[in-house]
C-alpha positions as CSV (number, residue, x, y, z in Angstrom):
1,X,-12.6,6.4,38.5
2,X,-14.7,9.0,36.7
3,X,-11.6,10.9,35.7
4,X,-10.1,7.8,34.3
5,X,-13.1,7.2,32.1
6,X,-12.8,10.6,30.7
7,X,-9.3,9.7,29.4
8,X,-7.5,12.3,31.4
9,X,-6.1,12.7,34.6
10,X,-2.5,13.0,36.0
11,X,-0.1,15.4,34.2
12,X,-1.3,14.1,30.7
13,X,-3.8,16.2,28.7
14,X,-7.0,14.3,27.5
15,X,-6.5,13.1,24.0
16,X,-7.5,10.1,21.9
17,X,-4.1,8.4,21.8
18,X,-2.8,9.5,25.1
19,X,-4.5,7.0,27.0
20,X,-6.4,3.9,25.7
21,X,-10.3,4.2,25.3
22,X,-12.3,3.5,28.6
23,X,-13.8,-0.1,28.1
24,X,-16.7,-2.0,29.6
25,X,-17.6,-5.7,29.8
26,X,-20.8,-6.3,27.8
27,X,-23.2,-9.3,27.7
28,X,-25.2,-10.1,24.7
29,X,-28.2,-12.6,24.6
30,X,-28.8,-13.4,20.9
31,X,-31.5,-15.5,19.6
32,X,-30.3,-18.5,17.5
33,X,-32.0,-17.2,14.3
34,X,-30.3,-13.9,14.3
35,X,-26.8,-15.0,15.6
36,X,-25.1,-15.4,12.5
37,X,-26.1,-12.0,11.2
38,X,-25.5,-10.2,14.5
39,X,-22.0,-11.5,14.7
40,X,-21.5,-10.5,10.9
41,X,-22.5,-6.9,11.7
42,X,-20.5,-6.7,14.9
43,X,-17.5,-7.9,12.9
44,X,-18.0,-5.1,10.3
45,X,-18.2,-2.6,13.2
46,X,-15.2,-3.9,14.8
47,X,-15.6,-2.4,18.4
48,X,-16.1,-5.7,20.4
49,X,-13.6,-8.4,21.5
50,X,-15.5,-11.5,22.4
51,X,-14.5,-13.7,25.2
52,X,-14.4,-17.5,24.8
53,X,-17.0,-19.0,26.9
54,X,-16.2,-22.5,25.9
55,X,-12.7,-22.8,26.8
56,X,-13.2,-26.1,28.4
57,X,-14.3,-27.7,25.0
58,X,-11.9,-28.8,22.3
59,X,-12.4,-27.3,18.6
60,X,-14.4,-30.7,17.6
61,X,-16.8,-30.6,20.6
62,X,-18.2,-27.2,19.7
63,X,-21.5,-26.4,18.2
64,X,-20.4,-25.0,14.8
65,X,-17.3,-27.4,14.1
66,X,-19.1,-28.8,11.1
67,X,-19.6,-25.3,9.5
68,X,-15.8,-24.4,10.2
69,X,-14.8,-27.7,8.6
70,X,-16.9,-26.9,5.5
71,X,-15.2,-23.4,5.4
72,X,-11.8,-25.0,5.6
73,X,-12.6,-27.4,2.7
74,X,-13.8,-24.4,0.6
75,X,-10.6,-22.6,1.5
76,X,-8.8,-25.8,0.3
77,X,-10.4,-25.7,-3.1
78,X,-9.8,-21.9,-3.5
79,X,-6.1,-22.5,-2.8
80,X,-6.1,-25.1,-5.5
81,X,-7.7,-22.6,-7.9
82,X,-5.1,-20.2,-7.0
83,X,-2.1,-22.6,-7.4
84,X,-3.7,-23.5,-11.0
85,X,-3.9,-19.7,-12.0
86,X,-0.3,-19.2,-10.7
87,X,0.8,-22.3,-12.9
88,X,-1.2,-20.9,-15.9
89,X,0.4,-17.5,-15.4
90,X,-2.7,-15.6,-14.6
91,X,-2.7,-12.7,-12.2
92,X,-5.4,-12.4,-9.6
93,X,-7.3,-9.1,-9.8
94,X,-7.4,-7.0,-6.4
95,X,-11.2,-7.1,-6.3
96,X,-13.9,-8.7,-7.9
97,X,-15.8,-6.4,-10.3
98,X,-18.4,-8.6,-11.6
99,X,-20.9,-11.2,-10.3
100,X,-23.6,-11.1,-7.7
101,X,-23.9,-12.0,-4.2
102,X,-23.8,-15.6,-3.4
103,X,-24.7,-17.6,-0.2
104,X,-22.3,-19.8,1.3
105,X,-24.2,-22.9,0.4
106,X,-24.3,-22.0,-3.2
107,X,-20.7,-21.3,-3.2
108,X,-19.8,-24.7,-1.8
109,X,-21.8,-26.3,-4.6
110,X,-20.2,-24.1,-7.3
111,X,-16.7,-24.6,-5.9
112,X,-17.3,-28.4,-6.0
113,X,-18.4,-28.2,-9.6
114,X,-15.5,-26.0,-10.7
115,X,-13.0,-28.3,-8.8
116,X,-14.2,-31.4,-10.6
117,X,-14.3,-29.9,-13.9
118,X,-10.8,-28.4,-13.4
119,X,-9.5,-31.9,-12.2
120,X,-11.1,-33.7,-15.2
121,X,-9.5,-31.1,-17.6
122,X,-6.1,-31.4,-15.9
123,X,-6.3,-35.2,-16.1
124,X,-7.3,-35.3,-19.8
125,X,-4.7,-32.7,-20.4
126,X,-1.9,-34.8,-18.6
127,X,-2.9,-37.7,-20.7
128,X,-3.0,-35.8,-23.9
129,X,0.5,-34.3,-23.1
130,X,2.0,-37.6,-22.1
131,X,0.7,-39.3,-25.4
132,X,2.0,-36.0,-27.4
133,X,5.5,-36.4,-25.8
134,X,5.6,-40.1,-26.4
135,X,4.9,-39.6,-30.1
136,X,7.6,-36.9,-30.3
137,X,10.0,-39.5,-29.0
138,X,8.7,-42.2,-31.1
139,X,9.2,-40.0,-34.2
140,X,12.7,-39.3,-33.3
141,X,13.5,-43.0,-32.8
142,X,12.0,-43.7,-36.1
143,X,14.1,-41.1,-37.8
144,X,17.5,-41.9,-36.1
145,X,17.0,-45.6,-36.0
146,X,16.2,-45.5,-39.7
147,X,19.7,-43.6,-40.2
148,X,21.4,-46.7,-38.5
149,X,19.6,-49.2,-41.0
150,X,20.3,-47.2,-44.1
151,X,24.0,-46.8,-43.2
152,X,24.1,-50.5,-42.4
153,X,22.4,-51.7,-45.6
154,X,24.8,-49.4,-47.6
155,X,27.8,-50.9,-45.8
156,X,26.5,-54.2,-46.8
157,X,25.9,-53.6,-50.5
158,X,29.5,-52.2,-50.6
159,X,30.9,-55.3,-49.0
160,X,28.9,-57.5,-51.5
161,X,30.1,-55.6,-54.3
162,X,33.8,-55.8,-53.1
163,X,33.3,-59.4,-52.6
164,X,31.8,-60.1,-56.1
165,X,34.6,-58.1,-57.7
166,X,37.2,-60.3,-56.0
167,X,35.5,-63.6,-57.2
168,X,35.3,-62.4,-60.7
169,X,39.1,-61.9,-60.7
170,X,41.8,-64.4,-59.9
171,X,41.4,-66.2,-56.7
172,X,44.1,-65.0,-54.1
173,X,45.1,-66.5,-50.9
174,X,42.7,-64.3,-49.1
175,X,39.6,-65.6,-50.9
176,X,37.9,-67.8,-48.7
177,X,37.5,-71.5,-50.1
178,X,34.2,-73.3,-50.2
179,X,32.5,-69.8,-49.9
180,X,29.4,-70.9,-51.3
181,X,29.3,-73.9,-49.5
182,X,29.7,-72.1,-46.2
183,X,26.2,-70.5,-46.7
184,X,24.0,-72.2,-44.1
185,X,20.9,-73.3,-45.5
186,X,19.3,-74.9,-42.5
187,X,16.8,-72.4,-40.6
188,X,17.4,-74.2,-37.3
189,X,21.1,-73.2,-37.4
190,X,20.6,-69.5,-38.4
191,X,21.5,-67.1,-35.8
192,X,18.5,-64.9,-35.2
193,X,19.3,-61.1,-34.1
194,X,16.9,-59.0,-32.4
195,X,17.1,-55.3,-31.5
196,X,15.5,-52.7,-29.1
197,X,15.2,-49.0,-29.7
198,X,14.4,-46.0,-27.6
199,X,15.7,-43.1,-25.9
200,X,17.9,-42.6,-22.8
201,X,19.0,-39.6,-20.8
202,X,22.3,-38.2,-22.1
203,X,23.7,-38.0,-18.8
204,X,23.2,-41.7,-18.4
205,X,24.0,-43.0,-21.9
206,X,27.7,-43.9,-21.1
207,X,26.9,-45.8,-17.9
208,X,23.8,-47.3,-19.9
209,X,26.3,-48.5,-22.5
210,X,28.8,-49.8,-20.0
211,X,26.3,-51.8,-17.8
212,X,24.7,-53.4,-21.2
213,X,28.1,-54.4,-22.5
214,X,29.1,-56.0,-19.1
215,X,25.7,-57.8,-18.5
216,X,25.9,-59.5,-21.7
217,X,29.8,-59.9,-21.9
218,X,30.0,-58.0,-25.0
219,X,27.5,-60.0,-27.0
220,X,25.6,-57.0,-28.1
221,X,26.0,-54.2,-30.6
222,X,24.8,-50.6,-29.6
223,X,24.6,-47.6,-31.6
224,X,23.5,-44.0,-30.2
225,X,22.6,-40.9,-31.9
226,X,22.5,-37.5,-30.4
227,X,19.3,-35.7,-30.2
228,X,20.0,-31.8,-30.9
229,X,17.1,-30.3,-28.8
230,X,15.9,-31.2,-25.3
231,X,12.8,-33.2,-25.4
232,X,10.0,-33.3,-22.8
233,X,10.0,-36.6,-21.0
234,X,6.5,-38.3,-20.9
235,X,6.9,-39.4,-17.3
236,X,8.3,-36.3,-15.6
237,X,7.2,-33.6,-18.1
238,X,10.6,-32.0,-17.8
239,X,12.9,-31.0,-20.5
240,X,15.8,-33.6,-20.9
241,X,18.6,-34.1,-23.2
242,X,18.5,-37.6,-24.5
243,X,20.1,-40.0,-27.0
244,X,18.5,-42.4,-29.3
245,X,19.8,-46.0,-28.9
246,X,19.4,-49.1,-30.8
247,X,20.7,-52.3,-29.2
248,X,21.1,-55.5,-31.4
249,X,21.3,-58.7,-29.3
250,X,21.0,-62.4,-29.8
251,X,18.9,-64.8,-27.6
252,X,16.1,-64.2,-25.0
253,X,18.5,-64.1,-21.9
254,X,20.2,-61.0,-23.4
255,X,16.9,-59.4,-24.4
256,X,15.6,-59.7,-20.7
257,X,18.7,-58.3,-19.3
258,X,18.5,-55.3,-21.8
259,X,15.0,-54.6,-20.9
260,X,15.5,-54.7,-17.0
261,X,18.7,-52.3,-17.5
262,X,16.7,-49.9,-19.8
263,X,13.9,-49.6,-17.1
264,X,16.4,-49.2,-14.3
265,X,18.1,-46.1,-16.3
266,X,14.8,-44.6,-17.1
267,X,14.9,-45.2,-21.0
268,X,11.7,-45.1,-23.0
269,X,11.6,-48.1,-25.5
270,X,9.6,-47.8,-28.7
271,X,8.9,-50.4,-31.5
272,X,10.7,-50.3,-34.8
273,X,10.6,-52.2,-38.0
274,X,13.2,-53.0,-40.5
275,X,10.9,-52.5,-43.6
276,X,11.6,-49.3,-45.1
277,X,8.0,-49.0,-46.5
278,X,6.7,-49.5,-43.1
279,X,9.1,-47.0,-41.5
280,X,7.9,-44.3,-43.9
281,X,4.2,-45.1,-43.4
282,X,4.9,-45.0,-39.4
283,X,6.5,-41.7,-39.8
284,X,3.7,-40.4,-41.7
285,X,1.0,-41.7,-39.3
286,X,2.9,-40.2,-36.2
287,X,3.2,-36.9,-37.8
288,X,-0.6,-36.8,-38.4
289,X,-1.2,-37.9,-34.7
290,X,0.9,-35.2,-33.5
291,X,-1.0,-32.7,-35.3
292,X,-4.3,-33.8,-34.2
293,X,-3.1,-34.2,-30.7
294,X,-1.6,-30.6,-30.8
295,X,-5.0,-29.2,-31.9
296,X,-6.7,-31.1,-29.1
297,X,-4.3,-30.0,-26.5
298,X,-4.6,-26.3,-27.6
299,X,-8.3,-26.5,-27.4
300,X,-8.1,-28.0,-23.9
301,X,-5.8,-25.3,-22.8
302,X,-8.0,-22.6,-24.1
303,X,-11.0,-23.9,-22.3
304,X,-8.7,-24.3,-19.0
305,X,-7.7,-20.8,-19.5
306,X,-11.2,-19.5,-19.9
307,X,-12.4,-21.5,-16.8
308,X,-9.5,-20.1,-14.6
309,X,-10.0,-16.5,-16.0
310,X,-13.6,-16.8,-14.9
311,X,-12.7,-18.1,-11.5
312,X,-9.9,-15.3,-11.1
313,X,-12.5,-12.6,-11.5
314,X,-14.4,-13.9,-8.5
315,X,-11.6,-15.2,-6.6
316,X,-11.2,-12.3,-4.2
317,X,-14.9,-12.1,-3.5
318,X,-15.2,-15.8,-2.9
319,X,-12.0,-16.0,-0.6
320,X,-13.3,-13.0,1.4
321,X,-16.6,-14.6,1.8
322,X,-15.1,-17.9,3.0
323,X,-12.7,-16.3,5.5
324,X,-15.5,-14.0,6.8
325,X,-17.9,-17.2,7.3
326,X,-15.2,-19.0,8.9
327,X,-14.5,-16.1,11.3
328,X,-18.2,-15.8,12.2
329,X,-18.6,-19.4,13.0
330,X,-15.3,-19.5,15.0
331,X,-16.7,-16.4,17.0
332,X,-20.1,-18.4,17.4
333,X,-18.2,-21.3,18.8
334,X,-17.0,-18.9,21.5
335,X,-20.6,-18.1,22.6
336,X,-22.8,-20.4,25.0
337,X,-26.2,-21.5,25.0
338,X,-28.6,-20.5,27.7
339,X,-30.8,-22.9,29.5
340,X,-33.6,-23.0,26.9
341,X,-31.0,-23.7,24.0
342,X,-32.9,-21.0,22.1
343,X,-30.5,-18.1,22.6
344,X,-26.7,-17.5,22.7
345,X,-24.9,-15.9,25.3
346,X,-21.9,-13.6,24.5
347,X,-19.6,-11.5,26.7
348,X,-16.9,-9.2,25.3
349,X,-15.0,-5.9,25.8
350,X,-15.9,-2.8,23.8
351,X,-15.1,0.8,24.3
352,X,-17.8,2.8,26.2
353,X,-18.2,5.2,23.3
354,X,-19.4,2.5,21.0
355,X,-22.4,1.2,23.0
356,X,-24.8,3.1,20.8
357,X,-23.3,1.8,17.7
358,X,-23.4,-1.7,19.1
359,X,-27.0,-1.4,20.0
360,X,-27.8,-0.3,16.6
361,X,-26.1,-3.1,15.0
362,X,-28.2,-5.5,17.2
363,X,-31.5,-4.0,16.1
364,X,-30.5,-4.2,12.5
365,X,-29.4,-7.7,12.6
366,X,-32.8,-8.5,14.4
367,X,-34.8,-6.8,11.6
368,X,-32.7,-8.3,8.8
369,X,-33.1,-11.8,10.1
370,X,-36.8,-11.3,10.6
371,X,-36.3,-12.5,14.2
372,X,-39.4,-12.3,16.6
373,X,-37.0,-11.6,19.5
374,X,-34.5,-8.9,19.7
375,X,-31.1,-9.3,21.1
376,X,-30.5,-8.1,24.8
377,X,-27.4,-5.7,25.5
378,X,-26.3,-5.4,29.3
379,X,-23.2,-4.0,30.8
380,X,-21.4,-6.2,33.5
381,X,-19.4,-4.8,36.4
382,X,-16.1,-7.0,36.7
383,X,-12.5,-6.5,38.4
384,X,-11.0,-8.1,35.3
385,X,-8.3,-6.0,33.6
386,X,-9.7,-4.7,30.3
387,X,-7.7,-4.9,27.1
388,X,-5.9,-1.9,25.8
389,X,-7.6,-0.1,22.8
390,X,-6.2,2.8,20.9
391,X,-8.3,4.7,18.1
392,X,-5.9,5.4,15.2
393,X,-6.2,6.5,11.9
394,X,-4.1,5.9,8.4
395,X,-1.5,8.3,9.8
396,X,-1.0,7.0,13.5
397,X,-1.7,3.3,13.1
398,X,2.0,2.7,11.7
399,X,3.4,4.4,14.8
400,X,1.2,2.5,17.2
401,X,2.2,-0.8,15.4
402,X,6.0,0.2,16.0
403,X,5.2,0.8,19.8
404,X,3.2,-2.4,20.1
405,X,6.0,-4.2,18.5
406,X,8.0,-3.9,21.9
407,X,5.2,-3.9,24.2
408,X,1.5,-2.8,24.4
409,X,0.6,-0.5,27.3
410,X,-1.6,-1.5,30.1
411,X,-5.2,-0.3,30.3
412,X,-5.3,3.5,30.8
413,X,-1.4,3.9,30.6
414,X,0.1,6.7,28.9
415,X,0.6,5.9,25.2
416,X,4.2,6.1,24.0
417,X,2.8,6.2,20.4
418,X,1.9,9.9,20.8
419,X,5.6,10.8,21.3
420,X,6.7,8.2,18.7
421,X,5.2,10.2,15.9
422,X,7.9,12.7,16.4
423,X,10.6,10.9,18.2
424,X,11.0,7.8,15.8
425,X,11.3,9.7,12.4
426,X,13.5,12.4,14.1
427,X,15.9,9.8,15.6
428,X,16.1,8.0,12.1
429,X,16.9,11.5,10.7
430,X,19.8,11.9,13.2
431,X,21.4,8.8,11.8
432,X,20.2,9.5,8.0
433,X,21.2,13.1,8.0
434,X,21.6,14.1,4.4
435,X,18.9,16.6,2.8
436,X,19.8,15.4,-0.9
437,X,18.6,11.9,0.1
438,X,15.9,13.2,2.3
439,X,14.4,15.0,-0.8
440,X,14.6,11.8,-2.9
441,X,12.9,10.0,0.0
442,X,10.4,12.8,0.1
443,X,9.4,12.6,-3.5
444,X,8.9,8.8,-3.4
445,X,6.7,9.1,-0.4
446,X,4.5,11.9,-1.8
447,X,3.8,9.7,-4.9
448,X,2.6,7.0,-2.8
449,X,0.5,9.4,-0.8
450,X,-1.0,11.0,-3.8
451,X,-2.0,7.6,-5.2
452,X,-3.0,5.9,-2.1
453,X,-6.6,5.5,-3.3
454,X,-5.4,3.3,-6.0
455,X,-2.8,1.3,-4.2
456,X,-5.2,0.6,-1.3
457,X,-7.4,-1.1,-3.5
458,X,-4.7,-3.4,-5.1
459,X,-3.0,-6.5,-3.9
460,X,0.7,-5.4,-3.3
461,X,3.8,-7.5,-2.8
462,X,5.0,-8.1,0.8
463,X,7.9,-5.3,0.6
464,X,5.8,-2.9,-1.3
465,X,2.6,-3.5,1.2
466,X,4.8,-2.9,4.0
467,X,6.4,0.4,2.5
468,X,2.8,1.7,1.5
469,X,1.5,1.1,4.9
470,X,4.4,3.2,6.6
471,X,4.1,6.1,3.9
472,X,3.5,8.6,6.7
473,X,6.3,7.5,8.8
474,X,8.5,7.6,5.8
475,X,7.1,11.0,5.0
476,X,8.1,12.3,8.4
477,X,11.5,10.6,8.1
478,X,12.2,12.5,4.8
479,X,11.1,15.8,6.4
480,X,13.4,15.3,9.5
481,X,16.2,14.1,7.4
482,X,16.1,17.2,5.2
483,X,16.4,19.1,8.6
484,X,19.2,17.3,10.0
485,X,20.9,17.2,6.6
486,X,20.9,21.2,6.7
487,X,22.3,20.9,10.2
488,X,25.2,18.6,9.0
489,X,25.4,20.6,5.8
490,X,25.4,17.5,3.6
491,X,23.9,17.1,0.3
492,X,25.0,13.6,-1.1
493,X,27.9,14.2,1.3
494,X,28.8,17.5,-0.5
495,X,28.7,20.7,1.6
496,X,27.0,24.0,0.4
497,X,27.1,27.5,1.6
498,X,23.4,27.9,1.7
499,X,23.3,30.4,4.7
500,X,26.0,32.6,3.7
501,X,29.8,32.4,3.6
502,X,32.1,30.5,6.0
503,X,33.2,32.1,9.0
504,X,36.7,31.1,8.2
505,X,39.2,32.5,5.4
506,X,42.7,32.3,4.4
507,X,45.1,34.3,6.5
508,X,47.1,35.9,3.7
509,X,47.8,35.1,0.1
510,X,50.5,32.7,0.9
511,X,48.0,30.4,2.2
512,X,48.0,27.5,-0.4
513,X,45.9,25.0,1.3
514,X,42.8,26.8,2.8
515,X,41.1,23.6,3.8
516,X,43.8,22.4,6.1
517,X,46.1,25.2,7.5
518,X,46.3,29.0,7.7
519,X,42.7,29.5,8.5
520,X,41.3,32.3,10.7
521,X,38.0,33.4,11.8
522,X,37.0,36.6,9.8
523,X,33.1,36.5,10.2
524,X,30.5,35.6,12.7
525,X,29.8,31.9,13.3
526,X,28.1,30.2,10.5
527,X,24.4,30.9,11.1
528,X,22.9,27.5,10.7
529,X,24.2,24.1,10.8
530,X,27.9,23.0,10.4
531,X,30.2,25.4,8.7
532,X,31.1,24.0,5.1
533,X,34.9,24.8,5.8
534,X,35.0,21.7,8.1
535,X,34.4,19.3,5.1
536,X,37.6,18.0,3.8
537,X,39.8,19.1,6.4
538,X,42.0,16.8,8.4
539,X,40.0,17.4,11.4
540,X,36.7,16.7,9.9
541,X,36.1,13.2,11.1
542,X,37.1,14.0,14.8
543,X,35.0,17.2,14.8
544,X,31.8,15.5,13.3
545,X,32.1,12.4,15.3
546,X,32.4,14.3,18.5
547,X,29.5,16.6,17.6
548,X,27.3,13.7,16.5
549,X,28.1,11.4,19.6
550,X,27.6,14.2,22.0
551,X,24.4,15.1,20.4
552,X,23.3,11.3,20.7
553,X,23.9,11.6,24.5
554,X,21.7,14.7,24.6
555,X,18.9,13.0,22.7
556,X,19.2,9.6,24.5
557,X,19.3,11.3,28.0
558,X,16.2,13.5,26.9
559,X,14.3,10.6,25.7
560,X,15.0,8.3,28.8
561,X,13.9,11.3,30.9
562,X,10.7,11.5,29.0
563,X,10.1,7.8,29.7
564,X,10.6,8.2,33.4
565,X,8.4,11.2,33.4
566,X,5.7,9.2,31.7
567,X,6.0,6.7,34.5
568,X,5.3,9.6,36.9
569,X,2.3,10.5,34.9
570,X,1.0,6.8,35.1
571,X,1.7,6.6,38.8
572,X,-0.2,9.9,39.4
573,X,-3.2,8.8,37.2
574,X,-3.4,5.6,39.1
575,X,-2.9,7.1,42.5
576,X,0.2,4.9,43.1
577,X,2.3,6.8,45.6
578,X,4.8,3.9,46.0
579,X,5.8,4.3,42.3
580,X,6.1,7.9,42.7
581,X,8.4,7.8,45.9
582,X,10.2,4.4,45.3
583,X,10.5,4.4,41.5
584,X,10.1,7.8,39.9
585,X,12.1,9.9,42.2
586,X,15.2,7.7,42.7
587,X,15.3,7.0,39.0
588,X,15.3,10.6,38.0
589,X,18.0,11.3,40.8
590,X,20.3,8.3,39.5
591,X,19.6,9.3,35.7
592,X,20.1,12.9,35.9
593,X,22.8,12.9,38.8
594,X,25.1,11.0,36.5
595,X,24.0,11.4,32.9
596,X,22.0,14.7,33.3
597,X,25.0,16.1,34.5
598,X,27.1,14.9,31.6
599,X,24.6,16.3,29.5
600,X,25.1,19.6,31.1
601,X,28.8,19.5,30.9
602,X,28.5,18.9,27.1
603,X,26.7,22.0,26.8
604,X,28.9,24.1,28.9
605,X,31.9,22.8,26.9
606,X,30.2,23.8,23.8
607,X,29.2,27.2,25.0
608,X,32.5,28.1,26.6
609,X,34.7,26.4,24.0
610,X,36.7,24.8,26.9
611,X,39.1,22.0,26.0
612,X,38.3,19.9,29.1
613,X,38.3,16.2,28.8
614,X,34.8,14.8,29.9
615,X,36.1,11.4,29.7
616,X,38.7,12.1,32.5
617,X,35.9,14.0,34.4
618,X,33.3,11.4,34.5
619,X,35.8,8.4,35.2
620,X,37.5,10.2,38.0
621,X,34.2,11.4,39.4
622,X,34.0,7.7,40.4
623,X,37.7,6.8,41.1
624,X,38.9,10.0,42.8
625,X,36.1,12.4,43.6
626,X,38.2,14.3,46.0
627,X,41.1,15.2,43.5
628,X,41.3,18.6,41.9
629,X,40.1,19.0,38.4
630,X,42.6,21.1,37.0
631,X,42.3,22.2,33.5
632,X,39.0,20.1,33.2
633,X,37.1,22.5,35.6
634,X,34.2,23.9,33.6
635,X,32.5,26.0,36.4
636,X,33.1,27.1,39.9
637,X,32.0,24.6,42.7
638,X,32.3,21.8,40.0
639,X,34.1,19.3,42.6
640,X,31.5,20.1,45.3
641,X,28.6,19.6,42.9
642,X,30.0,16.3,41.6
643,X,30.4,14.9,45.1
644,X,26.7,15.6,45.8
645,X,25.6,14.0,42.8
646,X,27.7,10.9,43.2
647,X,26.3,10.6,46.9
648,X,22.7,11.2,45.5
649,X,23.3,8.4,42.9
650,X,24.8,5.9,45.5
651,X,21.7,6.6,47.7
652,X,19.4,6.1,44.7
653,X,20.5,2.5,44.1
654,X,19.0,1.0,47.2
655,X,16.2,3.4,47.2
656,X,15.2,1.8,44.1
657,X,15.9,-1.9,44.8
658,X,14.8,-2.3,48.6
659,X,11.8,-0.3,49.7
660,X,9.1,-0.8,46.9
661,X,9.0,-4.8,47.1
662,X,8.5,-4.7,50.9
663,X,6.0,-2.1,50.8
664,X,3.9,-4.1,48.3
665,X,4.2,-7.0,50.4
666,X,2.9,-5.3,53.2
667,X,0.1,-4.2,51.1
668,X,-0.8,-7.7,50.1
669,X,-0.4,-8.8,53.8
670,X,-3.3,-6.4,54.4
671,X,-5.3,-8.4,52.0
672,X,-5.0,-11.8,54.0
673,X,-8.6,-12.7,53.7
674,X,-8.5,-12.3,49.9
675,X,-5.3,-14.1,49.7
676,X,-6.8,-17.2,51.7
677,X,-9.5,-17.1,49.2
678,X,-7.2,-17.0,46.4
679,X,-3.9,-18.4,47.7
680,X,-2.4,-19.4,44.2
681,X,-3.0,-16.1,42.6
682,X,-1.5,-14.0,45.4
683,X,1.5,-16.2,45.9
684,X,2.5,-16.5,42.4
685,X,1.7,-12.8,41.8
686,X,4.2,-11.6,44.6
687,X,6.9,-14.0,43.3
688,X,6.5,-13.0,39.9
689,X,6.7,-9.2,40.9
690,X,10.0,-9.7,42.7
691,X,11.5,-11.3,39.8
692,X,10.3,-8.9,37.2
693,X,11.3,-5.9,39.5
694,X,14.7,-7.3,40.0
695,X,15.1,-8.0,36.2
696,X,13.9,-4.4,35.5
697,X,16.3,-2.6,38.0
698,X,19.1,-4.6,36.6
699,X,18.6,-3.7,33.1
700,X,18.0,0.0,34.0
701,X,21.4,0.1,35.8
702,X,23.2,-1.6,33.0
703,X,21.8,0.4,30.2
704,X,22.4,3.8,31.9
705,X,25.8,2.9,32.9
706,X,26.4,1.9,29.4
707,X,26.1,5.5,28.5
708,X,29.5,6.2,30.4
709,X,31.7,5.0,27.4
710,X,29.2,6.3,24.8
711,X,31.0,9.7,24.1
712,X,34.3,8.1,23.6
713,X,33.5,5.3,21.3
714,X,33.0,5.4,17.5
715,X,29.5,4.0,16.6
716,X,27.8,3.8,13.1
717,X,24.4,4.6,14.7
718,X,24.8,7.5,17.1
719,X,21.6,6.7,18.7
720,X,22.3,3.1,19.4
721,X,21.6,3.1,23.1
722,X,17.9,4.2,22.5
723,X,17.2,1.9,19.5
724,X,19.2,-1.3,20.4
725,X,19.8,-1.3,24.3
726,X,16.5,0.0,25.6
727,X,14.3,-2.6,23.5
728,X,16.5,-5.2,24.9
729,X,14.9,-4.3,28.3
730,X,11.4,-4.6,26.8
731,X,12.0,-8.1,25.2
732,X,14.1,-9.6,28.2
733,X,11.1,-11.0,30.1
734,X,7.3,-11.2,29.5
735,X,6.9,-10.4,33.1
736,X,8.2,-6.9,32.8
737,X,6.5,-6.1,29.5
738,X,3.9,-3.8,31.6
739,X,6.9,-1.6,32.6
740,X,7.6,-0.7,28.8
741,X,6.3,2.7,29.5
742,X,8.7,3.6,32.2
743,X,11.7,3.6,29.9
744,X,10.2,4.6,26.6
745,X,11.5,3.9,23.3
746,X,9.8,3.7,19.9
């Protein structure tokens, strides 16, 4: 146990990231008057994870539910301010540079006053804008409707002149008899015409006209005029294309129908007079009122902008304060009162190395809160499983998050994040593989690193924030991409002779196409990377595909072996002999007996230049293990070696599946007394283990057997097994998440 606490043991060297920090369960007894400040200081320290001691209570039954509700209300007001600033086109500063510290109570009062003032300004502004838009529409109606009446009067004058000229001459057959007598002088018998004017949306104008015509059976006269520019609707506040209309009608029934139809079509009606003098006077009055309203609205918007600007300068500071206070009260709700109701009792997990810092924070909180009684710090002994905590920095944190996305290591297990720092960017570079693109990626990443102080204090977008957070991951990706790009000899897909001339040359002067035929080897092998002569040849694609896919097998098998070796380190660290004999050894035999052997064949084929068909070798190793290999033999005694490896792999399968569950069951039967005390826990634990163990082995066999066809299929991502298949194992069941180390992937 002492060896574990030092973070070493097993075959893994002691280091900060190799194994999680040793944890201890601590109990804090805090006076009520210093509880708030104590939790604040501990939160800033960040070295304690509190346990919920009030899990049986609902959120509304807890002590500080009222304070949390207040914080939620203040957060709502801050969201309202943020929405208003976004609508006004104001950007939020990254940090508040002005203002003094403010208490939560004062902030609550200030936010209430600001919200009331802003709501009042918005209400007045909406009323003024609606009045302004109504006056704009009214002015359009006055202008367009006046044109109707002017044209009607001009037409009437022309008809009167034509009638007078006809009467001054000789009477014709078309001249009506008794024309003067037909004039009706009785007011009760005169037909009274009324009219309604307004604006209707242009897209509804034709339907509006048809409905009115049908509703009144054609006893109306409707004129429309197009408004050239879109106008702001007073109700919706949106820009709408509209037409000015004037409907002439006779009778109250027709008027009632027209009013209902205009309301149904969203038409805005405005009064209009036939008197030309009153029309001119109305236009003048409307223009004056528009000018006054415009001035008033601009002044209101300026005042609103200044208010939002002052809020924006303090927004991040206030938002941080509200969120911090809400977190503090949420943590206080996890604490329980002692019997005297004068102290709060807290329990939580903390790293052993942070005990002194926690005690210093408790003393500082007691002093700053002027409490007469100090907080008590005690270490509790428990058999509970501690949480996993890794100390990371700005470089290693991104890699640790990549590992945690697939599964978090158990307490004191070997941490794959250490190896991910190298393997993840390297495997990316194996697929990326272009040193020209790698240089571009390197330059952009160095720019982010050199300006990290500036960007770390700014509020970045989602994509930019993710890129900036992984800047050191991208840095290593770019460096490894330059390395693998030099191996592939690709600079934006163009080869270069950086390490000397090609090893191949044209055989004679008659060789006309040196990139396809007639080449002979005249020099030593190209010293580094792919010979540039391969690019552009007919055999380029088969050669490079074979190279990259075989290299993917070597990398995949190496990484899977690393994961299995880590499982051995864990088993030795925890002194678990069952995992060593019934898991590690058969897994190594099965994995290397088949695919380690395949990797050796690949290396031998490269070394000797043999034309052996590895597909034939691996397939017939299972189908016909006793047949002669013929031209596919790569070394003496290969047939015997394959028989031995195949038998070992077959033996390893039941070795992995059968002994371990029954040995563990026997161990649990030894603890019969504890199983009687906690029957539900032990029965469910054994059942869960059998299920998870079976699932784990199924996926292990499936994903290792999938590598049989890997060298003979063209894949876009040459490391598809490592980056796609193995994470599937980790995500398949929550019950096997603790086994993520045994088959490690980033």
